[in-house]
C-alpha positions in Angstrom: 0.0 0.0 0.0 1.1 3.6 -0.3 1.4 6.0 2.6 3.1 9.4 2.7 4.5 9.0 -0.8 5.9 5.6 -0.5 5.2 1.9 0.0 4.2 0.3 3.3 2.7 -3.1 4.1 -0.7 -3.6 5.7 -1.0 -6.8 7.7 -4.4 -7.9 9.0 -5.2 -10.5 11.6 -8.3 -12.4 12.6 -9.5 -12.0 16.2 -7.9 -15.2 17.5 -4.4 -14.4 16.5 -4.0 -11.6 19.1 -6.5 -12.7 21.6 -5.3 -16.3 22.0 -2.1 -16.6 24.0 -1.3 -20.0 22.3 -0.1 -18.0 19.3 2.7 -16.5 21.4 3.5 -13.1 22.6 4.0 -9.9 20.7 7.1 -7.9 21.3 5.9 -4.3 21.9 8.4 -1.4 21.9 5.6 0.9 23.1 1.9 0.5 23.8 -0.9 2.3 25.5 -3.5 0.8 27.9 -6.1 -1.3 26.0 -3.9 -1.6 22.9 -4.6 -5.3 22.4 -8.4 -5.0 23.0 -8.7 -2.0 20.7 -6.7 -3.7 18.0 -8.9 -6.9 18.2 -12.1 -4.8 18.0 -10.9 -2.8 15.1 -10.7 0.5 17.0 -6.9 1.0 16.7 -3.9 0.1 14.6 -0.4 -1.1 15.5 2.6 0.0 13.6 6.1 -1.5 13.2 9.2 0.0 14.7 10.4 0.7 11.1 7.2 2.7 10.5 7.8 4.8 13.6 11.4 5.3 12.6 10.8 6.1 8.9 7.5 8.0 9.2 7.6 9.5 12.6 4.2 8.2 13.9 3.8 6.2 17.1 1.6 5.6 20.1 -0.8 8.4 20.6 -0.7 9.5 16.9 -3.4 8.9 14.3 -2.7 7.2 11.0 -5.0 8.2 8.1 -5.1 5.8 5.1 -6.9 6.1 1.8 -8.9 2.9 1.2 -11.2 2.0 -1.6 -14.2 2.6 0.7 -12.8 6.1 1.7 -10.5 7.5 4.3 -9.7 5.4 7.4 -8.3 7.1 10.5 -7.1 5.0 13.4 -5.3 5.8 16.6 -1.9 4.0 16.9 -2.1 1.9 20.1 1.2 0.1 19.9 4.6 -0.1 18.2 5.8 -3.6 17.6 8.4 -5.7 15.9 7.4 -6.6 12.3 9.8 -6.9 9.4 7.4 -7.4 6.4 8.3 -4.0 4.9 11.5 -2.0 5.4 9.7 1.3 5.3 6.9 0.3 7.7 4.0 -1.9 8.5 0.5 -1.0 9.7 -1.4 -3.8 11.4 -5.1 -3.9 11.9 -8.0 -6.2 12.5 -9.0 -8.2 9.4 -12.7 -7.3 9.7 -11.8 -3.6 9.6 -9.6 -4.2 6.5 -12.2 -6.3 4.8 -14.8 -3.5 5.2 -12.7 -0.7 3.9 -10.5 -2.4 1.3 -13.2 -4.9 0.0 -10.5 -7.6 0.2 -11.0 -10.9 1.9 -7.9 -12.7 0.5 -5.3 -14.1 2.8 -1.6 -14.5 2.5 -0.6 -16.4 5.6 -2.4 -18.7 8.0 -1.0 -19.5 11.4 -2.3 -22.9 12.5 -2.0 -24.3 16.0 -0.9 -27.9 16.3 -1.9 -29.8 19.4 0.8 -30.7 21.9 2.3 -34.0 20.9 1.0 -33.8 17.3 3.5 -34.4 14.4 3.8 -31.0 12.8 5.3 -32.5 9.6 2.3 -34.8 9.3 -0.1 -31.9 9.8 1.8 -29.9 7.1 1.7 -32.8 4.7 -2.1 -33.2 5.2 -2.8 -29.5 4.7 -0.7 -29.6 1.6 -2.5 -32.7 0.3 -6.0 -31.4 0.9 -5.6 -27.8 0.0 -2.1 -27.1 -1.5 -2.8 -27.6 -5.2 -6.3 -26.1 -5.2 -5.1 -22.8 -3.5 -1.5 -22.7 -4.5 -0.4 -23.0 -0.9 3.2 -23.2 0.4 2.9 -24.8 3.9 5.7 -24.3 6.4 6.4 -24.2 10.1 7.2 -21.2 12.3 10.8 -22.3 12.0 10.6 -22.2 8.2 9.2 -18.7 8.4 11.9 -17.6 10.8 14.6 -19.1 8.5 13.1 -17.3 5.5 13.2 -13.9 7.2 16.8 -14.6 8.5 17.8 -15.4 5.0 16.2 -12.2 3.7 18.2 -10.1 6.2 21.4 -11.9 5.3 20.8 -11.3 1.6 20.1 -7.6 2.3 23.2 -7.0 4.3 25.7 -9.5 3.0 24.8 -9.8 -0.7 
């Protein structure tokens, strides 16, 4: 997406991702009271630390984005770690994004695997059932971490 004359990423998340502690914790650099609840309910956005650094907006500021349905203004409730875009990332509730951008497509799905389950078997089954139909690339959290680590290595040591 474009903001302030340049590219940013917009990441959206379903309610469960930030309200279910089984998905892990979020590393906040700064946050206000109620940041998680307001995010989940679509009343606030979070931004990445690179967004704050490059664009100068953080907790307490308001971000205004031009969406297909019109202007969307959201208070920034937290600054967090997110490396999807070097210039910056805005994170918001998926329901809010769907309403204003008319877009219900997804790029990533985080699936919880029961304790003791074989993650490789779960990955293989998801791939078998859905992979070809939807063009999925199914990986683990470790695969994603390794991908991002490799991107950083390429950026700095290419």
